[in-house]
N, C-alpha and C positions, 0 to 999 in steps of 0.2 A: 488177410489180416495184417501181414507185415507192411503192405503198401498203405493200408489205412492208418496204421500207427505212424508211419513215416510222414504222411500228410498232416496228421494231428500235431506231430512235433514241429513240422515246418510252420504250421499255422500259429502255434503258440510262440515260436521264435519271432515270427513276423509281427505278431501283436505286441510282444515285449519291446521289439525294436521301435515300433511306432510310438508306444507310450514313453519310452526313454527319450526319443527325439523330441516329443512334445514337452516333456518335463524340462528339457534343456533349452527349449526355444526361447529366444529373447525378442522383445519388441521395444520400440523407441517411446520414451516418455519424457515429460518435462521436469527438469531440475531447476530450482531457484538458485542463482549464483550471487545475488545481492540481497541485502535486507529489504524486505517490503513491509511497510508499516500498515496497521489496520486502517481500512478505508482507502488505501492507495491503489490505484489501478496498476496492473502488472506490466511494467515496461518491457519492451522487446529485448533490451540489453541485459535484462536480469534472467533470461531464459537460456538453458543449455540442454542439449540432447543427452539422455542417459538410457542405458539398456537395462530392462527389468524382465523378470520371468513373465511369460505370457499368462500363466495361470495364477498370477499373484492375486491374493485376496484384497489388496489395496485398491481403492478406487482412484487410481492414478489418472492424470490427464495425458492422453496420447499426444505425441509430438506433432502429429498432423493437425491437431486442433489448436495449436499455439497462436494462430492468427487472430482468434476471437477474444483472446485474453485481455488485450489492451483496450478493446472497445466495449466489451459486454460485461466484464467481471472486475471486481476489486477484491482485495484481501479481506477476509472476515476476521482474521487474527494476524498477529505479527508472524512473519515467515522469515526465519534466519537463513543465511546462505548455506548451501549444501543440502537443502531440503527437497525431497521428492514431492512434487506438487500433487495434491489430491483434491477431490471435489469438495469435501467439508471445509477446506481452507478458503473457499471462494464464496462470494456473494454477488448478487447483481450489482453492476457498477453504480447504478442510481440508487440502490437500496441502502438505507441507513437504519440503525436501530432507533427506537423512540427517544433515546436520550442524547442523540447526536444531531448536529447541524453542519452544513457546509456554508461558509461565508466567503464571499469574494472581497479581495482587498486590492487597492491600487496605491502603491507606496512610492515615495520619492527617495532619492539617494540619502543615505543616513538613517533611513527608517527600517532597513533590512540588512542583514549580513551578506557580503558578496558570496557568490557561488551557491546561493540557496537553491535547493532542488526538491522534487517530489520525494516524500518519505521522511524528510527532516523533521525533527521535533523542535518546536519553538515555544517561547514564552511570549504571550501577547500583552503588550504594555500600553497604557493610556498616558500620553505625554501632552505637553503644551501648557499654555497659560492656565487653563481651567484646572488641570491636574496639579500644577504648582500652587495654585491658590487654594486648592481643596474646597472649591465652592460647593454650594448646596445642589447645583445642577450636575454634579459629577455623574458620569455614566455608570460606574460600577456600584451595584447595590451592596456587594459584600467584598469588593476588591481590597487587597491589602496594600497599604502604603509601603513601597519597597525602598524608595529613595526620594530625595528632594526632586519634585517635578515629575514623578513617574508613579503610576499606580498599576499594579498587576491586575489584568482582566482575566487571563487564563494562564494557569501555571504550566500546562503542557498541552499543546495542540499539535496536529500533524499537518504538514504541507501536503495537500492532495494533488495539486497540479500547479505548475508554473508556466505561464503563457509567454511564449517568445514574442519579442516586439516585431511589428511589421517593418518592412523595408522603409528606411528613412526615419523611423521613430528612435527617440533617444534611449540608450541603454542605461541611463541613470535612473529611470523609473521602472517599476516592476509590477505586473499584475499577476495575482495568484489566488488560489482558493485554499482554505484551511478547514480541516475537520476538527470540531471542538464540541464541548458539551452544549446541549441545546439551551440550558439555563443561562449560559454566558453569551449567547448569540446576540441578544438585544443590546447589551452593553457594548459589544465589539462593533456592531453596526452603527450605533449612535456615535461612538468615538471616531470610527472610520469616516463617517459622513463629513466631519470637519477636518479630516486629514491629521488626526491626532493619535494614530496608532503606530507603534513600532514593534518589531520582532527581535527577539534575542534567541540565538541558536543554542540549543541544549545538546548535551552529549547523547549520542545514539548508541543503542546496544549493537554490538558487532555480531 
């Protein structure tokens, strides 16, 4: 009986030790270190490794899966720096809600602020002679006249991707895509087709 009691105590002690070790076991997960705007793909330089409890109830993104973030997923919501990345914060990279559109723009020097990057919030303006004249063929159906020769098409859009120029191409031009309300996409495309779109950088949440 004494031997049986001793074995039972040892078994309980061993079981407790295993549970204690598991409770304190940590695994690597993904932390966001830079602001990621809604609809923006998750850039590699915004990722950092963080240790979390293995039995955490959070649906965290394991660090070893970080390689698929930039190609397969984008942010479903705004993600501030210092956030543990979880599954509900992500959506398919190509996926958009019904009231969103992605529009590609090709801009010349003077039509965009220097240093523009993915995640920046911008104001999309219609400029040029047609905007200055406020003719009947103006692209914006409901755009507000903001100043002489400029009409606001979108009050706040998000730069989704900035395409680097190929070797030999001028850096005075910029190609990019912007995420904006679907209702405004037609006006933006129409103005962009004649080269009459300009972007104004807006303050971003930190």
